[in-house]
N, C-alpha and C positions, 0 to 999 in steps of 0.2 A: 852808212854806219859800219865801221870795221868790226868784224866779229872777233871773239876771243878764241885763241888757239888752245889746243890741249896742253901745249908746252907752257903757256901762261898760267893755266890752272895748276898744272903739276908743280911748277916753281913756287907758286903761292902756298900750296899745301906743304911742300918740302921746307919752306922758310918758317921753321917752328918758332923762331924768335919773334915773328910778326903776328902770331896767333892772337895775342891780346887785342889787336886792332879789330878783329872780326869775331873772335870766339869769346863771347861774354862769359865771365866767370874765370877765365884764364888770366891770372894776375901777372905771371912772369914765367918765362921759359929760358933756360940756360943750357947750352950744349956743354956737357961735362966730359965727353970722351969721343974722340974720332972726328973726322971731317964731316961736313954736311953730306949726307948720302947714306947708303946702306951701311949698317954697323954703328951709326951714330947713336950715342946715348945722351938723352936730355933729361933734365929735371924740371918738373912743372909745379907751379904753385897755383892751385885752383881754389876758388871760393864755391862752396856747395852747401846749400841749406843753412846759410849763415855762418859757416865756419870754414877755415882754411885748411887745406890738406896738401901734402906733397906726394907727387907721383913720379916715378921714373918711367922712362919710355925708351925702348930699343927699336930702331927702324930696321926691321928684319928683311924687307924686300923693297927695292927701288928699281922699277923697270921704266926707265925714262922714255917717253913722257906718258906712259899708260897706266901704271899701277904703283901704289904704295901700300905697305902693310907694316903695322907697328904693334908692339905689345906694351901693356901697362903693368907695373908692379908697385906695391906700396899700399896706401889707404884704399886704393881701387886697383883691381887687377883685371886683365882681359886683353882684348885686341881691338884694333880698328883697321879699316882698309878703305882705299879710295881707288876706284876704277875710273879712268878718264878716257873719253872718246871724242875725236874730232867729228863734228857734224857739219852739214852744209851751211848752217846758220850760226855756228859757234861751237861750244864744247859742252859735253854732258859729263858730270861727275856723279858717280853713284857711291855713296858711303855706306858702310856696314860697320856695326860696332857691337861688342859684347862687353859689358861691365859688371864686375862683381865686387861689392864693397867688402873690405876685410873686417870691418867692425860689425858684430852681430846686431847691435841696435840700429845702425844705419841701414843694414840689409833689410831689417824688418820694415822700417819706414819706407824704403824704396820699393817694397813689394806692393804697396798700395796703388790702386788704379789711378787716383788723382796725381800722385807723384810721377808715375810712369807716363801719364798723358802730358803733364807739365814738362817732363824731361824731353819728350818727343817734340813738343812745340818749341822748346828752347833750342834744341839742336837744329830744327828747321829754320828758325830765325837766324842762327849763327851762319848757316849755309847761305841764306839769302844775303847776309852781310858779306860773306866771302865773294859772292858774285859781284857785289858793289865794288869791293876792293880791286878785284881782278880787272873789271871792265870800266872802271871809273864812273859808270852810271847804271850798272846792273843789266845792261842789254847784252845779248849774245852769250849769256851763261845761264844754264839751267842746272840746278842742283837737286838731285832726287832720282828716283824715289828713295827716301830714307828707310833703310831696313834695319830694325833693331831686333836683335835676337830675343826669342821668348825667355831666354835665360837672363836677359838684362835685369839686373838688380834682384834676381831671384836665386842666385847662387846655383 
């Protein structure tokens, strides 16, 4: 069984246009400024709680093939990051994110424990799907642990 290298995982996360194939709820991603890499600005159309929102993202750090960090602005603001490490059996990607909804009504809904738990489960399923995409069968890639800031959805 060939293992997945950190570079494979890094390139998959950097390929924002391909997010809809593994990040459920992401409908479309378009690069609107700059080349793929640090400084790239992209526009995302996401489906969340039955409605569609647009979010802009700036890739603020790209340390090939170990680390990516981006920010969000728009209906949701915050940041995300992915630290990637080569291991003897494959690659480990650790994701961290902090999200703050701009809409007060959405912020209130997202503060509820059931919604936070559902969001966490959803993100974990997306990361498992990323492992499938990168390895063709999900072997050799571990995604986790998923760390969500206590500020997630609580402003």
